[in-house]
C-alpha positions, 0 to 999 in steps of 0.5 A: 925297229926305227933308227934313233931320232926318227919318228914312226910313220903314221897314217895320213888321217891319224896325223891330221885327226889324232889317235882314234878311240879303241872301241873294242867290246871288252872295254865297253863292257867294263865301263858300262857293266863293271863300274856300276856293278862295283858301285852296287856291290859297295853300296849293298855291302855298306848297307848290310853292315849299317843295318846289322850295326843298327840292330846291334847284331853280333856274330860270335865266332 
């Protein structure tokens, strides 16, 4: 714990260059795989809904 009014110490290269990007594997897999997968899911879902709507297919239930 740091006393009030004092800044936590930073490494010299961090204070000059700023914080570095967190490059862990899970974040990269989420960005490169998860976001395109969500976009593809919504496109397929709305495509199926649109095609069923255009053929006037009604599901009884």
